[in-house]
N, C-alpha and C positions, 0 to 999 in steps of 0.2 A: 672358551672350555678351558684351557689348561688349567689357568687360573683354580678352578670349582676343584678338578682333579689335585691340584695339588694341595690346595684346602683340606679336602676330604681323606687326602693321605697323611696329610698334616693329622688331623683330629683323629683318625686310627691310629697314627704312631702315638701319639702325645694326649691320652685321653686327661681330661679335666679331672683335677685332684678332687675329690672327695673330702669337702671341710666335715670332720667328728666334729654334730654339735651338741656336746654335753651342757645340758643346762645345770645353771652352776643349783639351781633348786634338787636337781634328782644326784648331787653329790652332798650336797648341804646337809647336814644332822637334822632329825625332826626336832621341831621342840618341844616335844615329850620326853626323847631322849636324850642328854644335850650332844653326848662324846662317844656314840655308839654308831656304828656304823650299821644300817640294817640290809638283813642279807640280798632284799628285791634292788638297790642300789648296787649292792656288789658285784650280784649275778647281770646287772646290766652294764656295768662298767665291764666286766670279765668278757661280754659277749663283743662290745663294739669293740674294745681292744683284740680282740679275736679273728674280727672280722677285718678290723686295719693290719694285721698281723696277717691277716690273709690275703687280700689286696695287694699288700705291700710284695707277698712272693709272688702272686699271679703277676703283674706287673713285672719282676727281676725274668719270670719265666719267658713273658712276652720280651723283652731286650733282650735275653739270650740267644732266643729263635731269630728274632730280626737279626740281630747280631751276625749268626751264622746264615743266615739266608745272603745277608750284602756279603759276607765271606763267599761263598757259595758264587755267590752271580760276577766279585771279583775276579776267583778261580777260572770263570765261565769264559769270562769276555780277555782275560789272559791266554788261555789256551785256545779261545779263536782266534786270538792275535797270531799267537806260535803257528798255527794251521796259516794262517792267511800268508806270514811272513814267511816259512817256505816255499808255500807253494808260488809265490812270488819272487823267491829265490831262484827255482826251480823253472821258473818261465824265465828267469832273468840266463840261466846256463843256455837253457836251450834256444833263447835267442844268438845267444853268442856264438853256438856251434854253427847254426845255420848260416848267421852271418860270416863263419869264417868258413863253412862251405860254398857259401856264393862268393866271395873272394877266391877258393881255389879253382870253381869253375869258369869262373870270368878269367883268371891267370891260364888255364887249359887252353878256352876258348881261342884267346890271345894266341897264345902258342902255337894252336894249330892252325888258325886261319892265318902266320906268319910261313909255317910251311907249308901251306896251300898256294901261298905266294910264290913261294920257293918251284915247288914242282911247276905251277903252270909257267912261269919264264921260261924254265927248263923244258917244257913242254912247246911253246911257243917256238923256239930256237930247234927243236930236233923236229919238227912238223912236218917245215919243207922240204928235207931230208927223206922223212917215209914220202910225201908226197912224190916225190923223185923215185923211191928207191917200189912205190907201186907201180909206177910210170913202167919204171927199168922190168921190173919181176913181168909186166903184161906184154912186153915188147917180146923178152925171152921167150915167155909161153907162145905167143905168136909164131918166134922165129923158129923153135923147135917144132911147130905144128910143121910150118912150111918146109921145112928139113924132113919129115915124115913124109909128108905127100912126096916131095921130090924122091926119098928114097923108094919109098912107094912105087911111083910109077917109074925110078929107073929099072924096079927089079920087073917091073911087070914088062916094059921093054927088052927086057934082055933077055 
């Protein structure tokens, strides 16, 4: 199918040359008038020559329009390439920025985990003291409560 399209396009791009067939008898002088050109032959020659010139001008116009369309097609593809290249560069820059951000987040996470481990170790060291502090506090409360009761009973008994 591609060959048929290519042949069709080739036929449209390069139409077959039209051969101007001027017969020798038309241009030759008639036997009755030995060296004179008849007006009929001159008008035919003029008409065919004008047709040949018109055909040449049409082909030249067609060639110019074909050349212009190819130039526009090239400009379109260049513009498309530039647009795609800019989009790819933008995507690359975005990718680099996101990779940098991921590395920064990873580094921050590592630092925070290290700090958390340090705090966990400190808490483990302080935790037994806190448990003892809670026990001592409850003993103190109990003692104060007993003292109050004793002082109240002492007041009542006195």
